[in-house]
DSSP file (Angstrom, degrees, kcal/mol; ACC not computed):
  #  RESIDUE AA STRUCTURE BP1 BP2  ACC     N-H-->O    O-->H-N    N-H-->O    O-->H-N    TCO  KAPPA ALPHA  PHI   PSI    X-CA   Y-CA   Z-CA
    1    1 A P              0   0    0      0, 0.0     5,-0.1     0, 0.0     0, 0.0   0.000 360.0 360.0 360.0 155.2  -22.9   11.3   -7.1
    2    2 A Q     >  -     0   0    0      1,-0.1     4,-1.1     3,-0.0     3,-0.3  -0.267 360.0-107.1 -65.7 159.9  -20.3   13.9   -8.0
    3    3 A I  H >> S+     0   0    0      1,-0.2     3,-0.8     2,-0.2     4,-0.7   0.913 120.5  50.6 -57.6 -45.2  -17.8   13.0  -10.7
    4    4 A A  H 3> S+     0   0    0      1,-0.3     4,-0.5     2,-0.2     3,-0.4   0.842 112.0  48.5 -62.3 -32.9  -14.9   12.6   -8.2
    5    5 A D  H 3> S+     0   0    0     -3,-0.3     4,-2.7     1,-0.2    -1,-0.3   0.638  91.4  79.2 -83.2 -13.7  -17.1   10.3   -6.1
    6    6 A S  H <X S+     0   0    0     -4,-1.1     4,-2.6    -3,-0.8     5,-0.2   0.862  89.5  54.8 -65.9 -33.8  -18.3    8.1   -9.0
    7    7 A S  H  X S+     0   0    0     -4,-0.7     4,-2.0    -3,-0.4    -1,-0.2   0.915 111.5  45.0 -64.4 -40.1  -15.0    6.2   -9.0
    8    8 A L  H  X S+     0   0    0     -4,-0.5     4,-2.7     2,-0.2     5,-0.2   0.926 111.4  53.5 -65.7 -45.0  -15.5    5.4   -5.3
    9    9 A Y  H  X S+     0   0    0     -4,-2.7     4,-2.0     1,-0.2    -2,-0.2   0.931 113.3  41.7 -55.6 -49.7  -19.2    4.5   -5.9
   10   10 A F  H  X S+     0   0    0     -4,-2.6     4,-2.5     2,-0.2    -1,-0.2   0.852 112.8  53.1 -72.3 -33.9  -18.4    2.0   -8.6
   11   11 A A  H  X S+     0   0    0     -4,-2.0     4,-2.1    -5,-0.2    -1,-0.2   0.902 110.7  48.3 -65.5 -39.7  -15.4    0.5   -6.8
   12   12 A E  H  X S+     0   0    0     -4,-2.7     4,-2.2     2,-0.2    -2,-0.2   0.882 111.0  50.3 -67.4 -37.3  -17.6    0.0   -3.8
   13   13 A K  H  X S+     0   0    0     -4,-2.0     4,-2.1    -5,-0.2    -2,-0.2   0.917 110.7  49.6 -64.2 -42.8  -20.3   -1.6   -6.0
   14   14 A A  H  X S+     0   0    0     -4,-2.5     4,-2.6     1,-0.2    -2,-0.2   0.888 109.5  52.2 -62.7 -38.6  -17.7   -3.9   -7.5
   15   15 A L  H  X S+     0   0    0     -4,-2.1     4,-2.8     2,-0.2    -2,-0.2   0.915 107.5  51.9 -63.3 -43.3  -16.5   -4.8   -4.0
   16   16 A Q  H  X S+     0   0    0     -4,-2.2     4,-2.2     2,-0.2    -2,-0.2   0.908 111.6  46.5 -59.9 -42.2  -20.1   -5.7   -3.0
   17   17 A I  H  X S+     0   0    0     -4,-2.1     4,-1.8     2,-0.2    -2,-0.2   0.930 112.6  49.4 -66.8 -44.6  -20.4   -8.0   -6.0
   18   18 A A  H  <>S+     0   0    0     -4,-2.6     5,-2.9     1,-0.2     4,-0.2   0.899 112.1  48.6 -61.5 -40.6  -17.0   -9.6   -5.4
   19   19 A E  H ><5S+     0   0    0     -4,-2.8     3,-1.1     3,-0.2    -1,-0.2   0.899 107.1  56.1 -65.7 -40.2  -17.9  -10.2   -1.7
   20   20 A K  H 3<5S+     0   0    0     -4,-2.2    -1,-0.2     1,-0.3    -2,-0.2   0.877 116.9  35.5 -58.6 -38.8  -21.3  -11.7   -2.7
   21   21 A Y  T 3<5S-     0   0    0     -4,-1.8    -1,-0.3    -5,-0.1    -2,-0.2   0.297 109.2-121.9 -99.9   8.8  -19.5  -14.3   -4.9
   22   22 A N  T < 5 +     0   0    0     -3,-1.1     2,-1.0    -4,-0.2    -3,-0.2   0.899  50.6 167.0  51.4  46.0  -16.5  -14.7   -2.5
   23   23 A D     >< -     0   0    0     -5,-2.9     4,-2.4     1,-0.2     5,-0.2  -0.787  20.9-170.7 -96.1  96.9  -14.2  -13.6   -5.4
   24   24 A D  H  > S+     0   0    0     -2,-1.0     4,-2.7     1,-0.2     5,-0.2   0.895  84.9  53.7 -55.6 -43.9  -10.8  -12.9   -3.8
   25   25 A S  H  > S+     0   0    0      1,-0.2     4,-2.4     2,-0.2    -1,-0.2   0.925 111.0  45.5 -59.0 -45.8   -9.4  -11.4   -7.0
   26   26 A G  H  > S+     0   0    0      1,-0.2     4,-2.5     2,-0.2    -1,-0.2   0.874 112.9  50.7 -64.9 -37.6  -12.3   -9.0   -7.3
   27   27 A M  H  X S+     0   0    0     -4,-2.4     4,-2.5     2,-0.2     5,-0.2   0.879 110.2  50.5 -68.4 -37.0  -12.1   -8.1   -3.7
   28   28 A I  H  X S+     0   0    0     -4,-2.7     4,-2.3    -5,-0.2    -2,-0.2   0.962 114.0  43.2 -63.2 -51.9   -8.3   -7.4   -4.0
   29   29 A V  H  X S+     0   0    0     -4,-2.4     4,-2.5     2,-0.2    -2,-0.2   0.924 116.1  48.0 -61.5 -46.0   -8.8   -5.2   -7.0
   30   30 A S  H  X S+     0   0    0     -4,-2.5     4,-2.6     1,-0.2     5,-0.2   0.928 113.0  46.8 -64.1 -45.8  -11.7   -3.3   -5.6
   31   31 A N  H  X S+     0   0    0     -4,-2.5     4,-2.6     1,-0.2    -1,-0.2   0.888 111.5  52.6 -63.4 -37.6  -10.1   -2.7   -2.2
   32   32 A H  H  X S+     0   0    0     -4,-2.3     4,-2.3    -5,-0.2    -2,-0.2   0.931 111.3  46.5 -62.1 -45.1   -6.9   -1.6   -4.0
   33   33 A Q  H  X S+     0   0    0     -4,-2.5     4,-2.1     2,-0.2    -2,-0.2   0.897 112.5  49.2 -64.7 -41.0   -9.0    0.9   -6.0
   34   34 A I  H  X S+     0   0    0     -4,-2.6     4,-2.4     2,-0.2    -1,-0.2   0.913 110.2  51.8 -65.3 -41.3  -10.8    2.2   -3.0
   35   35 A G  H  X S+     0   0    0     -4,-2.6     4,-2.7     1,-0.2    -2,-0.2   0.914 108.2  51.7 -58.9 -43.4   -7.5    2.6   -1.2
   36   36 A D  H  X S+     0   0    0     -4,-2.3     4,-2.3     2,-0.2    -1,-0.2   0.900 108.1  52.7 -60.4 -40.5   -6.2    4.6   -4.1
   37   37 A F  H  X S+     0   0    0     -4,-2.1     4,-1.1     1,-0.2    -2,-0.2   0.958 112.6  42.9 -59.6 -51.0   -9.2    6.9   -3.9
   38   38 A Y  H  <>S+     0   0    0     -4,-2.4     5,-2.8     1,-0.2     3,-0.3   0.865 111.6  54.3 -67.4 -34.7   -8.8    7.6   -0.2
   39   39 A Q  H ><5S+     0   0    0     -4,-2.7     3,-1.8     1,-0.2    -1,-0.2   0.916 105.6  53.7 -62.9 -40.3   -5.0    8.1   -0.6
   40   40 A S  H 3<5S+     0   0    0     -4,-2.3    -1,-0.2     1,-0.3    -2,-0.2   0.770 109.1  49.1 -64.7 -24.1   -5.7   10.7   -3.3
   41   41 A K  T 3<5S-     0   0    0     -4,-1.1    -1,-0.3    -3,-0.3    -2,-0.2   0.330 117.1-116.7 -94.0   6.2   -8.0   12.5   -0.8
   42   42 A R  T < 5S+     0   0    0     -3,-1.8     2,-1.1     1,-0.2    -3,-0.2   0.749  72.6 137.4  61.8  27.0   -5.2   12.3    1.9
   43   43 A N     >< +     0   0    0     -5,-2.8     4,-2.0     1,-0.2    -1,-0.2  -0.696  24.0 170.1 -98.5  78.4   -7.5   10.1    4.0
   44   44 A Y  H  >  +     0   0    0     -2,-1.1     4,-2.5     1,-0.2    -1,-0.2   0.800  67.5  57.2 -67.7 -31.9   -4.6    7.8    4.9
   45   45 A L  H  > S+     0   0    0      2,-0.2     4,-2.0     1,-0.2    -1,-0.2   0.946 110.6  42.8 -65.2 -46.8   -6.5    5.9    7.6
   46   46 A R  H  > S+     0   0    0      1,-0.2     4,-1.8     2,-0.2    -2,-0.2   0.869 113.0  54.0 -67.5 -34.8   -9.3    4.8    5.3
   47   47 A A  H  X S+     0   0    0     -4,-2.0     4,-3.0     1,-0.2     5,-0.3   0.931 107.0  51.5 -61.7 -44.4   -6.7    4.0    2.6
   48   48 A I  H  X S+     0   0    0     -4,-2.5     4,-3.1     1,-0.2     5,-0.3   0.917 105.5  55.8 -58.5 -44.6   -4.8    1.8    5.0
   49   49 A V  H  X S+     0   0    0     -4,-2.0     4,-1.8     1,-0.2    -1,-0.2   0.922 114.8  37.8 -55.1 -47.1   -8.0   -0.1    5.8
   50   50 A H  H  X S+     0   0    0     -4,-1.8     4,-2.3     2,-0.2    -2,-0.2   0.888 116.4  50.1 -77.3 -39.2   -8.6   -1.0    2.2
   51   51 A Y  H  X S+     0   0    0     -4,-3.0     4,-2.9     2,-0.2    -2,-0.2   0.916 111.8  50.2 -62.5 -40.8   -5.0   -1.6    1.2
   52   52 A K  H  X S+     0   0    0     -4,-3.1     4,-3.0    -5,-0.3     5,-0.2   0.902 108.6  51.8 -64.8 -40.9   -4.7   -3.9    4.2
   53   53 A E  H  X S+     0   0    0     -4,-1.8     4,-2.1    -5,-0.3    -1,-0.2   0.935 113.2  44.4 -60.5 -45.9   -7.8   -5.8    3.2
   54   54 A A  H  X S+     0   0    0     -4,-2.3     4,-2.3     2,-0.2    -2,-0.2   0.920 114.1  50.2 -63.5 -43.4   -6.4   -6.3   -0.3
   55   55 A Y  H  X S+     0   0    0     -4,-2.9     4,-1.3     1,-0.2    -2,-0.2   0.915 110.9  48.4 -62.2 -44.6   -3.0   -7.2    1.1
   56   56 A D  H  < S+     0   0    0     -4,-3.0     4,-0.4     1,-0.2    -1,-0.2   0.890 112.3  48.5 -65.1 -39.8   -4.4   -9.8    3.5
   57   57 A L  H >< S+     0   0    0     -4,-2.1     3,-1.4    -5,-0.2     4,-0.3   0.887 108.1  55.7 -65.1 -37.9   -6.5  -11.4    0.8
   58   58 A L  H >< S+     0   0    0     -4,-2.3     3,-1.9     1,-0.3    -1,-0.2   0.811  93.5  68.6 -64.8 -29.9   -3.5  -11.5   -1.5
   59   59 A S  T 3< S+     0   0    0     -4,-1.3    -1,-0.3     1,-0.3    -2,-0.2   0.693  89.2  65.2 -65.8 -16.9   -1.6  -13.4    1.2
   60   60 A R  T <  S+     0   0    0     -3,-1.4    -1,-0.3    -4,-0.4     2,-0.2   0.662 104.8  52.9 -73.9 -16.2   -3.9  -16.4    0.5
   61   61 A H  S <  S-     0   0    0     -3,-1.9     3,-0.1    -4,-0.3    -3,-0.0  -0.561 107.3 -71.5-114.6 174.8   -2.5  -16.6   -3.0
   62   62 A S        -     0   0    0     -2,-0.2    -1,-0.1     1,-0.1    -2,-0.1  -0.477  62.1-101.3 -68.7 139.1    1.0  -16.9   -4.5
   63   63 A P        +     0   0    0      0, 0.0     2,-0.2     0, 0.0    -1,-0.1  -0.212  52.7 160.3 -60.5 148.6    2.9  -13.6   -4.1
   64   64 A N    >>  -     0   0    0     -3,-0.1     4,-1.2     0, 0.0     3,-0.8  -0.827  57.6 -69.7-151.4-169.0    3.2  -11.4   -7.1
   65   65 A S  H 3> S+     0   0    0     -2,-0.2     4,-2.3     1,-0.2     5,-0.2   0.790 123.4  65.9 -64.9 -26.7    3.9   -7.8   -8.1
   66   66 A E  H 3> S+     0   0    0      1,-0.2     4,-2.9     2,-0.2    -1,-0.2   0.880  98.8  52.8 -61.4 -37.5    0.6   -6.7   -6.6
   67   67 A E  H <> S+     0   0    0     -3,-0.8     4,-2.3     2,-0.2    -1,-0.2   0.899 108.3  50.3 -64.8 -40.1    1.9   -7.6   -3.2
   68   68 A A  H  X S+     0   0    0     -4,-1.2     4,-1.8     2,-0.2    -2,-0.2   0.920 112.9  46.8 -62.4 -43.6    5.0   -5.5   -3.8
   69   69 A T  H  X S+     0   0    0     -4,-2.3     4,-2.2     1,-0.2    -2,-0.2   0.937 113.5  46.7 -64.5 -48.1    2.8   -2.5   -4.8
   70   70 A L  H  X S+     0   0    0     -4,-2.9     4,-2.7     1,-0.2     5,-0.2   0.872 108.9  55.3 -65.7 -37.1    0.4   -2.9   -1.9
   71   71 A S  H  X S+     0   0    0     -4,-2.3     4,-2.4    -5,-0.2    -1,-0.2   0.934 110.4  46.1 -59.5 -45.7    3.3   -3.2    0.6
   72   72 A G  H  X S+     0   0    0     -4,-1.8     4,-2.4     2,-0.2    -2,-0.2   0.898 112.8  49.0 -64.3 -41.2    4.7    0.1   -0.6
   73   73 A K  H  X S+     0   0    0     -4,-2.2     4,-2.4     2,-0.2    -2,-0.2   0.892 111.1  49.9 -67.9 -38.7    1.4    1.9   -0.5
   74   74 A L  H  X S+     0   0    0     -4,-2.7     4,-2.6     2,-0.2     5,-0.3   0.936 110.2  51.5 -62.5 -44.4    0.7    0.6    3.0
   75   75 A G  H  X S+     0   0    0     -4,-2.4     4,-2.6    -5,-0.2    -2,-0.2   0.927 110.3  48.8 -56.3 -46.5    4.2    1.9    4.0
   76   76 A F  H  X S+     0   0    0     -4,-2.4     4,-2.6     1,-0.2    -1,-0.2   0.913 112.1  47.7 -61.0 -44.4    3.5    5.3    2.5
   77   77 A N  H  X S+     0   0    0     -4,-2.4     4,-1.0     2,-0.2    -1,-0.2   0.880 112.1  48.9 -69.3 -37.6    0.1    5.6    4.2
   78   78 A Y  H ><>S+     0   0    0     -4,-2.6     5,-2.5     2,-0.2     3,-0.6   0.929 111.8  51.3 -62.6 -43.7    1.5    4.5    7.6
   79   79 A F  H ><5S+     0   0    0     -4,-2.6     3,-2.0    -5,-0.3    -2,-0.2   0.929 106.3  53.3 -57.7 -46.7    4.3    7.1    7.1
   80   80 A M  H 3<5S+     0   0    0     -4,-2.6    -1,-0.2     1,-0.3    -2,-0.2   0.738 108.4  50.8 -64.8 -21.8    1.8    9.8    6.3
   81   81 A R  T <<5S-     0   0    0     -4,-1.0    -1,-0.3    -3,-0.6    -2,-0.2   0.418 119.9-110.5 -92.1   0.2    0.0    9.1    9.6
   82   82 A G  T < 5S+     0   0    0     -3,-2.0     2,-1.4    -4,-0.3    -3,-0.2   0.612  77.1 134.4  82.1  11.1    3.3    9.2   11.5
   83   83 A D     >< +     0   0    0     -5,-2.5     4,-2.0     1,-0.2    -1,-0.2  -0.639  22.1 165.6 -93.3  77.1    3.3    5.5   12.2
   84   84 A Y  H  >  +     0   0    0     -2,-1.4     4,-2.6     1,-0.2     5,-0.2   0.811  66.7  59.5 -69.4 -31.5    7.0    5.0   11.3
   85   85 A H  H  > S+     0   0    0      2,-0.2     4,-2.0     1,-0.2    -1,-0.2   0.971 112.1  38.3 -60.6 -53.7    7.3    1.5   12.9
   86   86 A N  H  > S+     0   0    0      1,-0.2     4,-2.3     2,-0.2     5,-0.2   0.834 113.6  57.6 -67.8 -31.6    4.6    0.0   10.6
   87   87 A A  H  X S+     0   0    0     -4,-2.0     4,-2.9     2,-0.2    -1,-0.2   0.943 108.4  46.1 -60.7 -46.4    5.8    2.1    7.7
   88   88 A L  H  X S+     0   0    0     -4,-2.6     4,-2.4     2,-0.2    -2,-0.2   0.888 109.9  53.8 -65.4 -38.6    9.2    0.5    8.0
   89   89 A V  H  X S+     0   0    0     -4,-2.0     4,-1.7    -5,-0.2    -1,-0.2   0.945 114.4  41.1 -59.0 -47.7    7.7   -3.0    8.4
   90   90 A M  H  X S+     0   0    0     -4,-2.3     4,-2.7     1,-0.2    -2,-0.2   0.880 112.5  54.1 -71.6 -37.5    5.8   -2.5    5.1
   91   91 A Y  H  X S+     0   0    0     -4,-2.9     4,-2.7    -5,-0.2    -1,-0.2   0.899 107.4  51.9 -62.4 -38.9    8.6   -0.8    3.3
   92   92 A E  H  X S+     0   0    0     -4,-2.4     4,-2.3     2,-0.2    -1,-0.2   0.907 110.7  47.7 -63.7 -40.6   10.9   -3.7    4.2
   93   93 A K  H  X S+     0   0    0     -4,-1.7     4,-2.5     2,-0.2    -2,-0.2   0.921 112.8  48.6 -64.4 -43.0    8.4   -6.2    2.8
   94   94 A A  H  X S+     0   0    0     -4,-2.7     4,-2.6     1,-0.2     5,-0.2   0.892 110.1  52.4 -63.0 -39.4    8.0   -4.0   -0.4
   95   95 A L  H  X S+     0   0    0     -4,-2.7     4,-2.1     2,-0.2    -2,-0.2   0.932 110.4  47.4 -62.0 -46.4   11.8   -3.9   -0.7
   96   96 A E  H  X S+     0   0    0     -4,-2.3     4,-2.1     2,-0.2    -2,-0.2   0.930 114.1  46.5 -61.3 -47.0   12.1   -7.7   -0.5
   97   97 A K  H  X S+     0   0    0     -4,-2.5     4,-1.6     1,-0.2    -1,-0.2   0.903 113.1  48.8 -64.8 -41.3    9.3   -8.2   -3.0
   98   98 A N  H  <>S+     0   0    0     -4,-2.6     5,-2.5     2,-0.2     4,-0.5   0.832 108.8  53.5 -70.4 -30.9   10.7   -5.6   -5.5
   99   99 A R  H ><5S+     0   0    0     -4,-2.1     3,-0.9    -5,-0.2    -1,-0.2   0.914 107.5  51.6 -66.0 -40.8   14.2   -7.2   -5.2
  100  100 A D  H 3<5S+     0   0    0     -4,-2.1    -2,-0.2     1,-0.2    -1,-0.2   0.855 113.8  44.4 -60.4 -34.1   12.6  -10.5   -6.1
  101  101 A L  T 3<5S-     0   0    0     -4,-1.6    -1,-0.2    -5,-0.1    -2,-0.2   0.474 108.0-127.7 -89.2  -3.2   11.0   -8.8   -9.1
  102  102 A H  T < 5 +     0   0    0     -3,-0.9     2,-1.3    -4,-0.5    -3,-0.2   0.870  49.6 161.2  57.1  39.9   14.3   -6.9  -10.0
  103  103 A N     >< +     0   0    0     -5,-2.5     4,-2.3     1,-0.2    -1,-0.2  -0.694  13.5 178.8 -94.3  84.9   12.3   -3.7  -10.1
  104  104 A E  H  > S+     0   0    0     -2,-1.3     4,-2.3     1,-0.2    -1,-0.2   0.850  74.5  53.8 -59.8 -41.3   15.2   -1.2   -9.7
  105  105 A K  H  > S+     0   0    0      1,-0.2     4,-2.0     2,-0.2    -1,-0.2   0.934 112.5  43.5 -62.5 -46.0   13.1    2.0   -9.9
  106  106 A E  H  > S+     0   0    0      2,-0.2     4,-2.8     1,-0.2     5,-0.2   0.878 110.4  56.5 -67.3 -36.9   10.8    0.8   -7.0
  107  107 A I  H  X S+     0   0    0     -4,-2.3     4,-2.5     1,-0.2    -1,-0.2   0.930 108.3  47.9 -58.5 -45.3   13.8   -0.4   -5.0
  108  108 A A  H  X S+     0   0    0     -4,-2.3     4,-2.0     1,-0.2    -1,-0.2   0.911 112.2  49.0 -62.3 -43.0   15.3    3.1   -5.2
  109  109 A T  H  X S+     0   0    0     -4,-2.0     4,-2.4     1,-0.2    -2,-0.2   0.913 112.6  47.5 -62.7 -43.7   12.0    4.7   -4.2
  110  110 A I  H  X S+     0   0    0     -4,-2.8     4,-2.8     2,-0.2     5,-0.2   0.902 109.3  52.7 -68.0 -41.0   11.6    2.4   -1.2
  111  111 A L  H  X S+     0   0    0     -4,-2.5     4,-2.3    -5,-0.2    -1,-0.2   0.910 110.7  49.0 -59.6 -41.2   15.2    2.8    0.0
  112  112 A K  H  X S+     0   0    0     -4,-2.0     4,-2.5     2,-0.2    -2,-0.2   0.928 111.5  48.9 -61.6 -45.7   14.6    6.6   -0.1
  113  113 A N  H  X S+     0   0    0     -4,-2.4     4,-2.3     1,-0.2    -2,-0.2   0.876 110.1  50.8 -64.9 -37.5   11.3    6.2    1.8
  114  114 A I  H  X S+     0   0    0     -4,-2.8     4,-2.3     2,-0.2    -1,-0.2   0.923 110.5  50.5 -63.7 -43.3   13.0    4.0    4.4
  115  115 A G  H  X S+     0   0    0     -4,-2.3     4,-2.3     1,-0.2    -2,-0.2   0.918 110.8  47.7 -60.2 -44.8   15.7    6.6    4.8
  116  116 A I  H  X S+     0   0    0     -4,-2.5     4,-2.4     2,-0.2    -1,-0.2   0.888 109.3  54.5 -64.8 -38.8   13.2    9.4    5.3
  117  117 A S  H  X S+     0   0    0     -4,-2.3     4,-0.9     1,-0.2    -1,-0.2   0.913 109.9  46.6 -61.9 -42.2   11.3    7.3    7.8
  118  118 A H  H ><>S+     0   0    0     -4,-2.3     5,-2.7     1,-0.2     3,-0.5   0.898 110.3  53.7 -65.7 -39.2   14.5    6.8    9.8
  119  119 A S  H ><5S+     0   0    0     -4,-2.3     3,-1.9     1,-0.2    -2,-0.2   0.901 104.2  55.0 -61.5 -41.1   15.2   10.6    9.6
  120  120 A E  H 3<5S+     0   0    0     -4,-2.4    -1,-0.2     1,-0.3    -2,-0.2   0.759 106.8  51.8 -63.2 -24.5   11.8   11.4   11.0
  121  121 A Q  T <<5S-     0   0    0     -4,-0.9    -1,-0.3    -3,-0.5    -2,-0.2   0.254 120.3-112.2 -95.0  11.5   12.7    9.2   14.0
  122  122 A K  T < 5S+     0   0    0     -3,-1.9     2,-0.9     1,-0.2    -3,-0.2   0.755  77.3 133.5  64.9  27.2   15.9   11.2   14.4
  123  123 A N     >< +     0   0    0     -5,-2.7     4,-2.2     1,-0.2    -1,-0.2  -0.685  22.9 166.6-105.1  76.5   18.0    8.1   13.4
  124  124 A Q  H  >  +     0   0    0     -2,-0.9     4,-2.7     1,-0.2     5,-0.2   0.808  68.5  59.0 -66.5 -32.0   20.3   10.0   11.0
  125  125 A T  H  > S+     0   0    0      1,-0.2     4,-2.0     2,-0.2    -1,-0.2   0.951 111.5  40.7 -62.0 -48.4   22.9    7.3   10.8
  126  126 A K  H  > S+     0   0    0      2,-0.2     4,-2.2     1,-0.2     5,-0.2   0.878 112.9  56.4 -65.1 -38.0   20.3    4.8    9.4
  127  127 A A  H  X S+     0   0    0     -4,-2.2     4,-2.8     1,-0.2    -2,-0.2   0.938 109.3  44.7 -60.0 -47.7   18.7    7.5    7.3
  128  128 A V  H  < S+     0   0    0     -4,-2.7    -1,-0.2     1,-0.2    -2,-0.2   0.893 109.5  57.4 -64.5 -39.8   22.0    8.2    5.5
  129  129 A E  H  < S+     0   0    0     -4,-2.0    -1,-0.2    -5,-0.2    -2,-0.2   0.918 114.8  36.3 -57.2 -45.3   22.7    4.5    5.1
  130  130 A Y  H  <        0   0    0     -4,-2.2    -2,-0.2     1,-0.2    -1,-0.2   0.870 360.0 360.0 -79.1 -36.9   19.4    4.0    3.2
  131  131 A L     <        0   0    0     -4,-2.8    -1,-0.2    -5,-0.2    -2,-0.2   0.522 360.0 360.0 -69.1 360.0   19.5    7.3    1.3
């Protein structure tokens, strides 16, 4: 495989092993890495598939910072596909989780993204409120 594709190749191999042993932690990490690969290639639909798989597996466990990260990444990928409703749903979840974690930098980023999502839907009042 090409160098750029080797990260995907090994993440998919890791996912296969994690699935074989029903290792939720390994499946979460592998799906997250595969999602990052596809997001970097601007293949937002495939990124969503893997981020969503990781996010759903994570919901079986106690919430943590990974859930905050995945919520934000799902929001971004929905946004990039023009699915503003689902982007806002995920951004709100990311906002809540990051507030719980007192992660001020991420809170600011998510508020900006929520504002831009509202602006894209021609809801300028809400956009200004969040921005």
